[in-house]
N, C-alpha and C positions, 0 to 999 in steps of 0.2 A: 716143257717150258718152264720158263722163268719169269719173274716180275722184275721190271726195272723202271725206272723213272729218266727222263730226259729233261733238264731244265735250262732255260736261258732267260737272263735279267737284262733290263735296262734301268734305268734311273727312276722311272715311273711306269714301266710296266714289267711284269714278269710272268713266266708260264711254266708248270712243271706238267710233264704229260707222262701217265703212268700207261705202261707197255708191257704185253706178253709176248716175249720172243723166245725162240728154240735155243735150247743149250747150245753153246760155241758161239751166239751172237756177238759180233766186234761191240766196241764202243763206238766206231765210225759209221757201221750198220745202223745201230740203233739211232744216232743222231740222225742219220739220212732219212730212217724211217719213220721220225717222230711227227713230222709235218709242220714242224715249226717255222718253216720258210714261209709258209703261207701267211703266218701272223706277223713276221717280223721281215720286213724288206730287206734290209740292210745286212742280214745273215748269211755267210758262205758255210754250209756245212761240210762242204767237200774238203775246204782247206782251215777252218775252224781249229784253234788248239783245244783239247779236250781234257776234262778233269773226272775224277770220283770222288765225290766229298771232298773237294777244296785239294786234291793232290793231282797235280797235271801227270797226264800219261804220254810218254815219251812216243810211242807209235802206237795211236788209236785205232788204226786199221788192224794191229794185229791182237789187241787186249781183248782177250773174250770177257764176257761179263760174268758177275755170277748172282744169283739170286738176291734182291734187294739192293743191288747198286743204283747208285743216282749218277748218270753222266752230266757233266754239267758243259756248257758250251760257254768258252772264254771270247770276250771282244778283245780287239786289240788295244793296246794301251794308247791313250792320249798323250803320255808323257814319259818319258824314262825314268823311273824312279830314283837311280842313281844321278841323274841329272837334276831332279826337283831337290834331291838332298844337298848336292853341292851348291845349288844356288841359295838355299835356305842358309846353309853355313856361311856362306859369302855376305850375304846380307846382316846375318846377326852380328859377324867380325867387323861389319862397316858401322854398323850400329854401336857397337862397343868402342871402336876407334873414335867416332864423332863424339862420342859420351866422354871418353877421356880428354880428347881435345878441348871439348868444352870445360869440363872440371878445370883444367892447369889453365885456362885462358881466364878464369873467374878468379883463380887463388892469387 
């Protein structure tokens, strides 16, 4: 048997479950066996992306855990990070252009 943790977090609530599992248990199996779906109604343990200590696991149904691993259950992103950066850059560019136009009109 090995000891692992399974973690899930929302902005206002988080939970880490420590478990004893047989050697050869996969990350997906640990998530499914954690019981976290009883505390978090929105969680989809069958399809949620998983990671170990902040590193995404490409195939959690095949990734065998090691003693001391912490499986993290990731939530879907609310916004695409690339799109957010693009919008922020556009706002900065518009603000600079407006500032430059205002400076030239007062000269």
